[in-house]
PDB file with SEQRES, HELIX, SHEET and CRYST1 records, atoms N, CA, C and O in Angstrom:
SEQRES   1 A   77  UNK UNK UNK UNK UNK UNK UNK UNK UNK UNK UNK UNK UNK          
SEQRES   2 A   77  UNK UNK UNK UNK UNK UNK UNK UNK UNK UNK UNK UNK UNK          
SEQRES   3 A   77  UNK UNK UNK UNK UNK UNK UNK UNK UNK UNK UNK UNK UNK          
SEQRES   4 A   77  UNK UNK UNK UNK UNK UNK UNK UNK UNK UNK UNK UNK UNK          
SEQRES   5 A   77  UNK UNK UNK UNK UNK UNK UNK UNK UNK UNK UNK UNK UNK          
SEQRES   6 A   77  UNK UNK UNK UNK UNK UNK UNK UNK UNK UNK UNK UNK              
HELIX    1 AA1 UNK A   14  UNK A   18  1                                   5    
HELIX    2 AA2 UNK A   25  UNK A   33  1                                   9    
SHEET    1 AA1 5 UNK A  61  UNK A  68  0                                        
SHEET    2 AA1 5 UNK A  49  UNK A  58 -1                                        
SHEET    3 AA1 5 UNK A  37  UNK A  46 -1                                        
SHEET    4 AA1 5 UNK A   8  UNK A  11 -1                                        
SHEET    5 AA1 5 UNK A  72  UNK A  74 -1                                        
CRYST1    1.000    1.000    1.000  90.00  90.00  90.00 P 1           1          
ATOM      1  N   UNK A   1      -3.289  -8.089 -12.340  1.00  0.00           N  
ATOM      2  CA  UNK A   1      -3.330  -6.801 -12.911  1.00  0.00           C  
ATOM      3  C   UNK A   1      -2.223  -5.819 -12.300  1.00  0.00           C  
ATOM      4  O   UNK A   1      -2.132  -5.564 -11.099  1.00  0.00           O  
ATOM      5  N   UNK A   2      -1.472  -5.355 -13.211  1.00  0.00           N  
ATOM      6  CA  UNK A   2      -0.420  -4.399 -12.748  1.00  0.00           C  
ATOM      7  C   UNK A   2      -0.961  -2.962 -12.656  1.00  0.00           C  
ATOM      8  O   UNK A   2      -1.646  -2.466 -13.550  1.00  0.00           O  
ATOM      9  N   UNK A   3      -0.632  -2.348 -11.576  1.00  0.00           N  
ATOM     10  CA  UNK A   3      -1.001  -0.892 -11.468  1.00  0.00           C  
ATOM     11  C   UNK A   3      -0.018   0.013 -12.219  1.00  0.00           C  
ATOM     12  O   UNK A   3       1.121  -0.366 -12.491  1.00  0.00           O  
ATOM     13  N   UNK A   4      -0.465   1.150 -12.525  1.00  0.00           N  
ATOM     14  CA  UNK A   4       0.401   2.149 -13.175  1.00  0.00           C  
ATOM     15  C   UNK A   4       1.215   2.926 -12.137  1.00  0.00           C  
ATOM     16  O   UNK A   4       0.717   3.216 -11.050  1.00  0.00           O  
ATOM     17  N   UNK A   5       2.437   3.255 -12.462  1.00  0.00           N  
ATOM     18  CA  UNK A   5       3.275   3.977 -11.557  1.00  0.00           C  
ATOM     19  C   UNK A   5       2.556   5.413 -11.415  1.00  0.00           C  
ATOM     20  O   UNK A   5       2.043   5.978 -12.381  1.00  0.00           O  
ATOM     21  N   UNK A   6       2.572   5.921 -10.162  1.00  0.00           N  
ATOM     22  CA  UNK A   6       1.957   7.221  -9.791  1.00  0.00           C  
ATOM     23  C   UNK A   6       0.531   7.068  -9.735  1.00  0.00           C  
ATOM     24  O   UNK A   6      -0.158   8.087  -9.672  1.00  0.00           O  
ATOM     25  N   UNK A   7      -0.024   5.892  -9.749  1.00  0.00           N  
ATOM     26  CA  UNK A   7      -1.587   5.736  -9.733  1.00  0.00           C  
ATOM     27  C   UNK A   7      -1.889   5.698  -8.261  1.00  0.00           C  
ATOM     28  O   UNK A   7      -1.150   5.132  -7.456  1.00  0.00           O  
ATOM     29  N   UNK A   8      -3.041   6.341  -7.926  1.00  0.00           N  
ATOM     30  CA  UNK A   8      -3.517   6.233  -6.542  1.00  0.00           C  
ATOM     31  C   UNK A   8      -4.277   5.063  -6.213  1.00  0.00           C  
ATOM     32  O   UNK A   8      -5.207   4.752  -6.957  1.00  0.00           O  
ATOM     33  N   UNK A   9      -3.999   4.335  -5.149  1.00  0.00           N  
ATOM     34  CA  UNK A   9      -4.534   3.072  -4.850  1.00  0.00           C  
ATOM     35  C   UNK A   9      -5.014   3.074  -3.319  1.00  0.00           C  
ATOM     36  O   UNK A   9      -4.653   3.945  -2.527  1.00  0.00           O  
ATOM     37  N   UNK A  10      -5.758   2.146  -3.025  1.00  0.00           N  
ATOM     38  CA  UNK A  10      -6.131   1.959  -1.625  1.00  0.00           C  
ATOM     39  C   UNK A  10      -6.115   0.546  -1.167  1.00  0.00           C  
ATOM     40  O   UNK A  10      -6.317  -0.355  -1.980  1.00  0.00           O  
ATOM     41  N   UNK A  11      -5.886   0.297   0.098  1.00  0.00           N  
ATOM     42  CA  UNK A  11      -5.934  -0.956   0.706  1.00  0.00           C  
ATOM     43  C   UNK A  11      -7.339  -1.536   0.699  1.00  0.00           C  
ATOM     44  O   UNK A  11      -8.291  -0.807   0.976  1.00  0.00           O  
ATOM     45  N   UNK A  12      -7.508  -2.819   0.393  1.00  0.00           N  
ATOM     46  CA  UNK A  12      -8.802  -3.512   0.267  1.00  0.00           C  
ATOM     47  C   UNK A  12      -9.230  -3.950   1.787  1.00  0.00           C  
ATOM     48  O   UNK A  12     -10.305  -3.629   2.293  1.00  0.00           O  
ATOM     49  N   UNK A  13      -8.312  -4.661   2.376  1.00  0.00           N  
ATOM     50  CA  UNK A  13      -8.593  -5.236   3.741  1.00  0.00           C  
ATOM     51  C   UNK A  13      -7.975  -4.381   4.758  1.00  0.00           C  
ATOM     52  O   UNK A  13      -6.837  -4.619   5.165  1.00  0.00           O  
ATOM     53  N   UNK A  14      -8.658  -3.419   5.178  1.00  0.00           N  
ATOM     54  CA  UNK A  14      -8.162  -2.415   6.284  1.00  0.00           C  
ATOM     55  C   UNK A  14      -7.792  -3.110   7.527  1.00  0.00           C  
ATOM     56  O   UNK A  14      -6.728  -2.835   8.082  1.00  0.00           O  
ATOM     57  N   UNK A  15      -8.636  -4.031   8.021  1.00  0.00           N  
ATOM     58  CA  UNK A  15      -8.453  -4.722   9.222  1.00  0.00           C  
ATOM     59  C   UNK A  15      -7.071  -5.582   9.119  1.00  0.00           C  
ATOM     60  O   UNK A  15      -6.302  -5.634  10.079  1.00  0.00           O  
ATOM     61  N   UNK A  16      -6.850  -6.146   8.086  1.00  0.00           N  
ATOM     62  CA  UNK A  16      -5.564  -6.878   7.866  1.00  0.00           C  
ATOM     63  C   UNK A  16      -4.443  -6.021   8.122  1.00  0.00           C  
ATOM     64  O   UNK A  16      -3.545  -6.431   8.857  1.00  0.00           O  
ATOM     65  N   UNK A  17      -4.379  -4.774   7.558  1.00  0.00           N  
ATOM     66  CA  UNK A  17      -3.293  -3.906   7.860  1.00  0.00           C  
ATOM     67  C   UNK A  17      -3.259  -3.449   9.262  1.00  0.00           C  
ATOM     68  O   UNK A  17      -2.169  -3.350   9.826  1.00  0.00           O  
ATOM     69  N   UNK A  18      -4.386  -3.153   9.890  1.00  0.00           N  
ATOM     70  CA  UNK A  18      -4.423  -2.743  11.343  1.00  0.00           C  
ATOM     71  C   UNK A  18      -3.831  -3.838  12.190  1.00  0.00           C  
ATOM     72  O   UNK A  18      -3.175  -3.549  13.191  1.00  0.00           O  
ATOM     73  N   UNK A  19      -4.044  -5.108  11.819  1.00  0.00           N  
ATOM     74  CA  UNK A  19      -3.656  -6.140  12.760  1.00  0.00           C  
ATOM     75  C   UNK A  19      -2.403  -6.962  12.206  1.00  0.00           C  
ATOM     76  O   UNK A  19      -2.131  -8.106  12.571  1.00  0.00           O  
ATOM     77  N   UNK A  20      -1.719  -6.260  11.326  1.00  0.00           N  
ATOM     78  CA  UNK A  20      -0.544  -6.964  10.760  1.00  0.00           C  
ATOM     79  C   UNK A  20       0.695  -6.955  11.729  1.00  0.00           C  
ATOM     80  O   UNK A  20       1.310  -5.932  12.030  1.00  0.00           O  
ATOM     81  N   UNK A  21       0.971  -8.157  12.158  1.00  0.00           N  
ATOM     82  CA  UNK A  21       2.067  -8.197  13.281  1.00  0.00           C  
ATOM     83  C   UNK A  21       3.470  -7.724  12.718  1.00  0.00           C  
ATOM     84  O   UNK A  21       4.370  -7.427  13.504  1.00  0.00           O  
ATOM     85  N   UNK A  22       3.630  -7.663  11.449  1.00  0.00           N  
ATOM     86  CA  UNK A  22       4.941  -7.203  10.990  1.00  0.00           C  
ATOM     87  C   UNK A  22       5.094  -5.696  10.849  1.00  0.00           C  
ATOM     88  O   UNK A  22       6.192  -5.164  10.689  1.00  0.00           O  
ATOM     89  N   UNK A  23       4.027  -5.079  10.910  1.00  0.00           N  
ATOM     90  CA  UNK A  23       4.039  -3.492  10.797  1.00  0.00           C  
ATOM     91  C   UNK A  23       4.110  -2.968  12.236  1.00  0.00           C  
ATOM     92  O   UNK A  23       3.347  -3.392  13.104  1.00  0.00           O  
ATOM     93  N   UNK A  24       5.031  -2.050  12.467  1.00  0.00           N  
ATOM     94  CA  UNK A  24       5.143  -1.453  13.763  1.00  0.00           C  
ATOM     95  C   UNK A  24       4.027  -0.378  13.925  1.00  0.00           C  
ATOM     96  O   UNK A  24       3.314  -0.142  12.950  1.00  0.00           O  
ATOM     97  N   UNK A  25       3.848   0.237  15.007  1.00  0.00           N  
ATOM     98  CA  UNK A  25       2.822   1.197  15.342  1.00  0.00           C  
ATOM     99  C   UNK A  25       2.875   2.436  14.420  1.00  0.00           C  
ATOM    100  O   UNK A  25       1.865   2.901  13.892  1.00  0.00           O  
ATOM    101  N   UNK A  26       4.061   2.919  14.267  1.00  0.00           N  
ATOM    102  CA  UNK A  26       4.336   4.141  13.405  1.00  0.00           C  
ATOM    103  C   UNK A  26       3.941   3.825  12.024  1.00  0.00           C  
ATOM    104  O   UNK A  26       3.312   4.675  11.394  1.00  0.00           O  
ATOM    105  N   UNK A  27       4.252   2.655  11.462  1.00  0.00           N  
ATOM    106  CA  UNK A  27       3.863   2.342  10.092  1.00  0.00           C  
ATOM    107  C   UNK A  27       2.321   2.361   9.952  1.00  0.00           C  
ATOM    108  O   UNK A  27       1.740   2.928   9.027  1.00  0.00           O  
ATOM    109  N   UNK A  28       1.777   1.760  10.849  1.00  0.00           N  
ATOM    110  CA  UNK A  28       0.299   1.583  10.895  1.00  0.00           C  
ATOM    111  C   UNK A  28      -0.368   3.001  11.016  1.00  0.00           C  
ATOM    112  O   UNK A  28      -1.422   3.243  10.426  1.00  0.00           O  
ATOM    113  N   UNK A  29       0.272   3.930  11.795  1.00  0.00           N  
ATOM    114  CA  UNK A  29      -0.295   5.289  11.989  1.00  0.00           C  
ATOM    115  C   UNK A  29      -0.238   6.014  10.660  1.00  0.00           C  
ATOM    116  O   UNK A  29      -1.228   6.599  10.219  1.00  0.00           O  
ATOM    117  N   UNK A  30       0.957   5.973  10.006  1.00  0.00           N  
ATOM    118  CA  UNK A  30       1.025   6.596   8.705  1.00  0.00           C  
ATOM    119  C   UNK A  30       0.026   6.015   7.692  1.00  0.00           C  
ATOM    120  O   UNK A  30      -0.630   6.802   7.010  1.00  0.00           O  
ATOM    121  N   UNK A  31      -0.122   4.784   7.557  1.00  0.00           N  
ATOM    122  CA  UNK A  31      -1.036   4.316   6.535  1.00  0.00           C  
ATOM    123  C   UNK A  31      -2.463   4.776   6.993  1.00  0.00           C  
ATOM    124  O   UNK A  31      -3.231   5.270   6.167  1.00  0.00           O  
ATOM    125  N   UNK A  32      -2.823   4.617   8.311  1.00  0.00           N  
ATOM    126  CA  UNK A  32      -4.166   4.997   8.627  1.00  0.00           C  
ATOM    127  C   UNK A  32      -4.431   6.581   8.392  1.00  0.00           C  
ATOM    128  O   UNK A  32      -5.481   7.004   7.908  1.00  0.00           O  
ATOM    129  N   UNK A  33      -3.367   7.387   8.787  1.00  0.00           N  
ATOM    130  CA  UNK A  33      -3.533   8.759   8.553  1.00  0.00           C  
ATOM    131  C   UNK A  33      -3.737   9.269   7.073  1.00  0.00           C  
ATOM    132  O   UNK A  33      -4.233  10.360   6.791  1.00  0.00           O  
ATOM    133  N   UNK A  34      -3.288   8.335   6.169  1.00  0.00           N  
ATOM    134  CA  UNK A  34      -3.483   8.682   4.730  1.00  0.00           C  
ATOM    135  C   UNK A  34      -4.756   7.920   4.204  1.00  0.00           C  
ATOM    136  O   UNK A  34      -4.904   7.674   3.007  1.00  0.00           O  
ATOM    137  N   UNK A  35      -5.616   7.580   5.119  1.00  0.00           N  
ATOM    138  CA  UNK A  35      -6.884   6.954   4.799  1.00  0.00           C  
ATOM    139  C   UNK A  35      -6.751   5.737   3.998  1.00  0.00           C  
ATOM    140  O   UNK A  35      -7.583   5.429   3.145  1.00  0.00           O  
ATOM    141  N   UNK A  36      -5.641   4.997   4.281  1.00  0.00           N  
ATOM    142  CA  UNK A  36      -5.258   3.742   3.604  1.00  0.00           C  
ATOM    143  C   UNK A  36      -5.121   3.946   2.079  1.00  0.00           C  
ATOM    144  O   UNK A  36      -5.326   2.982   1.342  1.00  0.00           O  
ATOM    145  N   UNK A  37      -4.801   5.093   1.590  1.00  0.00           N  
ATOM    146  CA  UNK A  37      -4.579   5.372   0.263  1.00  0.00           C  
ATOM    147  C   UNK A  37      -3.231   5.852   0.032  1.00  0.00           C  
ATOM    148  O   UNK A  37      -2.740   6.727   0.744  1.00  0.00           O  
ATOM    149  N   UNK A  38      -2.560   5.269  -1.017  1.00  0.00           N  
ATOM    150  CA  UNK A  38      -1.155   5.579  -1.335  1.00  0.00           C  
ATOM    151  C   UNK A  38      -0.957   5.801  -2.887  1.00  0.00           C  
ATOM    152  O   UNK A  38      -1.901   5.783  -3.678  1.00  0.00           O  
ATOM    153  N   UNK A  39       0.328   6.007  -3.240  1.00  0.00           N  
ATOM    154  CA  UNK A  39       0.733   6.110  -4.608  1.00  0.00           C  
ATOM    155  C   UNK A  39       1.671   4.869  -4.998  1.00  0.00           C  
ATOM    156  O   UNK A  39       2.626   4.479  -4.326  1.00  0.00           O  
ATOM    157  N   UNK A  40       1.228   4.328  -6.194  1.00  0.00           N  
ATOM    158  CA  UNK A  40       2.216   3.289  -6.620  1.00  0.00           C  
ATOM    159  C   UNK A  40       3.528   3.807  -7.084  1.00  0.00           C  
ATOM    160  O   UNK A  40       3.614   4.693  -7.935  1.00  0.00           O  
ATOM    161  N   UNK A  41       4.571   3.231  -6.503  1.00  0.00           N  
ATOM    162  CA  UNK A  41       5.925   3.672  -6.828  1.00  0.00           C  
ATOM    163  C   UNK A  41       6.716   2.717  -7.687  1.00  0.00           C  
ATOM    164  O   UNK A  41       7.644   3.142  -8.375  1.00  0.00           O  
ATOM    165  N   UNK A  42       6.352   1.328  -7.671  1.00  0.00           N  
ATOM    166  CA  UNK A  42       7.049   0.387  -8.470  1.00  0.00           C  
ATOM    167  C   UNK A  42       6.120  -0.947  -8.472  1.00  0.00           C  
ATOM    168  O   UNK A  42       5.344  -1.291  -7.580  1.00  0.00           O  
ATOM    169  N   UNK A  43       6.384  -1.589  -9.656  1.00  0.00           N  
ATOM    170  CA  UNK A  43       5.751  -2.926  -9.797  1.00  0.00           C  
ATOM    171  C   UNK A  43       6.880  -3.880 -10.106  1.00  0.00           C  
ATOM    172  O   UNK A  43       7.821  -3.545 -10.826  1.00  0.00           O  
ATOM    173  N   UNK A  44       6.772  -5.088  -9.546  1.00  0.00           N  
ATOM    174  CA  UNK A  44       7.765  -6.044  -9.863  1.00  0.00           C  
ATOM    175  C   UNK A  44       7.281  -7.446  -9.738  1.00  0.00           C  
ATOM    176  O   UNK A  44       6.197  -7.633  -9.185  1.00  0.00           O  
ATOM    177  N   UNK A  45       7.980  -8.464 -10.201  1.00  0.00           N  
ATOM    178  CA  UNK A  45       7.547  -9.875 -10.006  1.00  0.00           C  
ATOM    179  C   UNK A  45       8.549 -10.540  -9.240  1.00  0.00           C  
ATOM    180  O   UNK A  45       9.732 -10.335  -9.512  1.00  0.00           O  
ATOM    181  N   UNK A  46       8.189 -11.394  -8.217  1.00  0.00           N  
ATOM    182  CA  UNK A  46       9.030 -12.234  -7.431  1.00  0.00           C  
ATOM    183  C   UNK A  46       8.406 -13.601  -7.166  1.00  0.00           C  
ATOM    184  O   UNK A  46       7.303 -13.738  -6.638  1.00  0.00           O  
ATOM    185  N   UNK A  47       9.179 -14.591  -7.566  1.00  0.00           N  
ATOM    186  CA  UNK A  47       8.632 -16.038  -7.528  1.00  0.00           C  
ATOM    187  C   UNK A  47       7.224 -16.097  -8.164  1.00  0.00           C  
ATOM    188  O   UNK A  47       6.270 -16.646  -7.613  1.00  0.00           O  
ATOM    189  N   UNK A  48       7.178 -15.552  -9.242  1.00  0.00           N  
ATOM    190  CA  UNK A  48       5.958 -15.555 -10.174  1.00  0.00           C  
ATOM    191  C   UNK A  48       4.853 -14.964  -9.568  1.00  0.00           C  
ATOM    192  O   UNK A  48       3.731 -15.278  -9.964  1.00  0.00           O  
ATOM    193  N   UNK A  49       5.010 -14.065  -8.566  1.00  0.00           N  
ATOM    194  CA  UNK A  49       3.977 -13.179  -8.000  1.00  0.00           C  
ATOM    195  C   UNK A  49       4.029 -11.723  -8.450  1.00  0.00           C  
ATOM    196  O   UNK A  49       5.123 -11.162  -8.397  1.00  0.00           O  
ATOM    197  N   UNK A  50       2.985 -11.066  -8.878  1.00  0.00           N  
ATOM    198  CA  UNK A  50       3.236  -9.742  -9.208  1.00  0.00           C  
ATOM    199  C   UNK A  50       2.929  -8.897  -7.951  1.00  0.00           C  
ATOM    200  O   UNK A  50       1.858  -9.031  -7.359  1.00  0.00           O  
ATOM    201  N   UNK A  51       3.840  -8.061  -7.565  1.00  0.00           N  
ATOM    202  CA  UNK A  51       3.838  -7.191  -6.322  1.00  0.00           C  
ATOM    203  C   UNK A  51       3.872  -5.779  -6.712  1.00  0.00           C  
ATOM    204  O   UNK A  51       4.366  -5.460  -7.794  1.00  0.00           O  
ATOM    205  N   UNK A  52       3.379  -4.903  -5.901  1.00  0.00           N  
ATOM    206  CA  UNK A  52       3.358  -3.500  -6.088  1.00  0.00           C  
ATOM    207  C   UNK A  52       3.763  -2.742  -4.818  1.00  0.00           C  
ATOM    208  O   UNK A  52       3.255  -2.985  -3.724  1.00  0.00           O  
ATOM    209  N   UNK A  53       4.624  -1.890  -5.002  1.00  0.00           N  
ATOM    210  CA  UNK A  53       5.218  -0.995  -3.926  1.00  0.00           C  
ATOM    211  C   UNK A  53       4.236   0.241  -3.872  1.00  0.00           C  
ATOM    212  O   UNK A  53       3.990   0.909  -4.876  1.00  0.00           O  
ATOM    213  N   UNK A  54       3.710   0.492  -2.668  1.00  0.00           N  
ATOM    214  CA  UNK A  54       2.850   1.649  -2.504  1.00  0.00           C  
ATOM    215  C   UNK A  54       3.348   2.536  -1.409  1.00  0.00           C  
ATOM    216  O   UNK A  54       3.531   2.073  -0.283  1.00  0.00           O  
ATOM    217  N   UNK A  55       3.581   3.827  -1.699  1.00  0.00           N  
ATOM    218  CA  UNK A  55       4.063   4.904  -0.680  1.00  0.00           C  
ATOM    219  C   UNK A  55       2.851   5.571  -0.105  1.00  0.00           C  
ATOM    220  O   UNK A  55       1.966   6.020  -0.833  1.00  0.00           O  
ATOM    221  N   UNK A  56       2.807   5.642   1.331  1.00  0.00           N  
ATOM    222  CA  UNK A  56       1.819   6.335   1.996  1.00  0.00           C  
ATOM    223  C   UNK A  56       2.497   7.568   2.586  1.00  0.00           C  
ATOM    224  O   UNK A  56       3.644   7.446   3.015  1.00  0.00           O  
ATOM    225  N   UNK A  57       1.874   8.750   2.639  1.00  0.00           N  
ATOM    226  CA  UNK A  57       2.497  10.015   3.028  1.00  0.00           C  
ATOM    227  C   UNK A  57       1.739  10.539   4.175  1.00  0.00           C  
ATOM    228  O   UNK A  57       0.523  10.380   4.282  1.00  0.00           O  
ATOM    229  N   UNK A  58       2.512  11.205   5.089  1.00  0.00           N  
ATOM    230  CA  UNK A  58       1.850  11.912   6.204  1.00  0.00           C  
ATOM    231  C   UNK A  58       2.755  13.091   6.401  1.00  0.00           C  
ATOM    232  O   UNK A  58       3.774  12.965   7.081  1.00  0.00           O  
ATOM    233  N   UNK A  59       2.407  14.322   5.792  1.00  0.00           N  
ATOM    234  CA  UNK A  59       3.455  15.429   5.932  1.00  0.00           C  
ATOM    235  C   UNK A  59       4.745  15.123   5.329  1.00  0.00           C  
ATOM    236  O   UNK A  59       4.812  14.799   4.143  1.00  0.00           O  
ATOM    237  N   UNK A  60       5.813  15.212   6.106  1.00  0.00           N  
ATOM    238  CA  UNK A  60       7.176  14.810   5.501  1.00  0.00           C  
ATOM    239  C   UNK A  60       7.463  13.227   5.740  1.00  0.00           C  
ATOM    240  O   UNK A  60       8.477  12.703   5.280  1.00  0.00           O  
ATOM    241  N   UNK A  61       6.621  12.597   6.396  1.00  0.00           N  
ATOM    242  CA  UNK A  61       6.747  11.194   6.580  1.00  0.00           C  
ATOM    243  C   UNK A  61       6.334  10.354   5.395  1.00  0.00           C  
ATOM    244  O   UNK A  61       5.316  10.654   4.771  1.00  0.00           O  
ATOM    245  N   UNK A  62       7.087   9.299   5.050  1.00  0.00           N  
ATOM    246  CA  UNK A  62       6.718   8.462   3.939  1.00  0.00           C  
ATOM    247  C   UNK A  62       6.958   7.089   4.373  1.00  0.00           C  
ATOM    248  O   UNK A  62       7.961   6.829   5.037  1.00  0.00           O  
ATOM    249  N   UNK A  63       6.048   6.126   4.023  1.00  0.00           N  
ATOM    250  CA  UNK A  63       6.141   4.713   4.305  1.00  0.00           C  
ATOM    251  C   UNK A  63       5.841   3.918   2.985  1.00  0.00           C  
ATOM    252  O   UNK A  63       4.760   4.034   2.408  1.00  0.00           O  
ATOM    253  N   UNK A  64       6.813   3.133   2.551  1.00  0.00           N  
ATOM    254  CA  UNK A  64       6.466   2.234   1.373  1.00  0.00           C  
ATOM    255  C   UNK A  64       6.378   0.878   1.854  1.00  0.00           C  
ATOM    256  O   UNK A  64       7.199   0.363   2.614  1.00  0.00           O  
ATOM    257  N   UNK A  65       5.232   0.254   1.329  1.00  0.00           N  
ATOM    258  CA  UNK A  65       4.790  -1.099   1.704  1.00  0.00           C  
ATOM    259  C   UNK A  65       4.608  -1.891   0.406  1.00  0.00           C  
ATOM    260  O   UNK A  65       4.177  -1.382  -0.628  1.00  0.00           O  
ATOM    261  N   UNK A  66       4.950  -3.108   0.528  1.00  0.00           N  
ATOM    262  CA  UNK A  66       4.742  -4.065  -0.780  1.00  0.00           C  
ATOM    263  C   UNK A  66       3.375  -4.754  -0.572  1.00  0.00           C  
ATOM    264  O   UNK A  66       3.107  -5.189   0.549  1.00  0.00           O  
ATOM    265  N   UNK A  67       2.526  -4.873  -1.554  1.00  0.00           N  
ATOM    266  CA  UNK A  67       1.326  -5.423  -1.623  1.00  0.00           C  
ATOM    267  C   UNK A  67       1.170  -6.448  -2.813  1.00  0.00           C  
ATOM    268  O   UNK A  67       1.672  -6.242  -3.918  1.00  0.00           O  
ATOM    269  N   UNK A  68       0.463  -7.523  -2.512  1.00  0.00           N  
ATOM    270  CA  UNK A  68       0.113  -8.392  -3.652  1.00  0.00           C  
ATOM    271  C   UNK A  68      -1.025  -7.576  -4.336  1.00  0.00           C  
ATOM    272  O   UNK A  68      -1.693  -6.749  -3.716  1.00  0.00           O  
ATOM    273  N   UNK A  69      -1.204  -7.867  -5.670  1.00  0.00           N  
ATOM    274  CA  UNK A  69      -2.127  -7.061  -6.486  1.00  0.00           C  
ATOM    275  C   UNK A  69      -3.605  -7.316  -6.071  1.00  0.00           C  
ATOM    276  O   UNK A  69      -4.489  -6.535  -6.422  1.00  0.00           O  
ATOM    277  N   UNK A  70      -3.851  -8.379  -5.347  1.00  0.00           N  
ATOM    278  CA  UNK A  70      -5.248  -8.575  -4.967  1.00  0.00           C  
ATOM    279  C   UNK A  70      -5.537  -7.841  -3.584  1.00  0.00           C  
ATOM    280  O   UNK A  70      -6.680  -7.853  -3.126  1.00  0.00           O  
ATOM    281  N   UNK A  71      -4.587  -7.260  -2.981  1.00  0.00           N  
ATOM    282  CA  UNK A  71      -4.717  -6.540  -1.614  1.00  0.00           C  
ATOM    283  C   UNK A  71      -4.952  -5.110  -1.794  1.00  0.00           C  
ATOM    284  O   UNK A  71      -5.205  -4.446  -0.788  1.00  0.00           O  
ATOM    285  N   UNK A  72      -4.902  -4.528  -2.969  1.00  0.00           N  
ATOM    286  CA  UNK A  72      -5.160  -3.175  -3.266  1.00  0.00           C  
ATOM    287  C   UNK A  72      -6.092  -2.991  -4.587  1.00  0.00           C  
ATOM    288  O   UNK A  72      -6.319  -3.821  -5.467  1.00  0.00           O  
ATOM    289  N   UNK A  73      -6.536  -1.736  -4.472  1.00  0.00           N  
ATOM    290  CA  UNK A  73      -7.393  -1.438  -5.685  1.00  0.00           C  
ATOM    291  C   UNK A  73      -7.226   0.004  -6.063  1.00  0.00           C  
ATOM    292  O   UNK A  73      -6.693   0.816  -5.306  1.00  0.00           O  
ATOM    293  N   UNK A  74      -7.694   0.303  -7.255  1.00  0.00           N  
ATOM    294  CA  UNK A  74      -7.569   1.761  -7.666  1.00  0.00           C  
ATOM    295  C   UNK A  74      -8.428   2.559  -6.817  1.00  0.00           C  
ATOM    296  O   UNK A  74      -9.568   2.142  -6.613  1.00  0.00           O  
ATOM    297  N   UNK A  75      -8.024   3.716  -6.257  1.00  0.00           N  
ATOM    298  CA  UNK A  75      -8.772   4.537  -5.411  1.00  0.00           C  
ATOM    299  C   UNK A  75      -9.936   5.039  -5.996  1.00  0.00           C  
ATOM    300  O   UNK A  75      -9.871   5.443  -7.157  1.00  0.00           O  
ATOM    301  N   UNK A  76     -11.130   5.085  -5.300  1.00  0.00           N  
ATOM    302  CA  UNK A  76     -12.293   5.568  -5.826  1.00  0.00           C  
ATOM    303  C   UNK A  76     -13.234   4.464  -6.518  1.00  0.00           C  
ATOM    304  O   UNK A  76     -14.321   4.744  -7.023  1.00  0.00           O  
ATOM    305  N   UNK A  77     -12.680   3.176  -6.476  1.00  0.00           N  
ATOM    306  CA  UNK A  77     -13.543   2.075  -6.980  1.00  0.00           C  
ATOM    307  C   UNK A  77     -14.227   1.392  -5.904  1.00  0.00           C  
ATOM    308  O   UNK A  77     -14.983   0.453  -6.151  1.00  0.00           O  
TER     309      UNK A  77                                                      
END                                                                             
């Protein structure tokens, strides 16, 4: 399932993000401060995998993270 650009989505497995060894502390803080909810900025396919870029905002700070489509869901669902 491809998400729509500008659609509000949320992370499904919060613990996976909190314990991700590839995300630094600042990135984790921004994602957590936005309640693990972000805005879809781009969809693309790489190696036959559908991927979605999600931007998380905290004031003037923004972090964009790439997720597999089974790692996020529409916010409010």
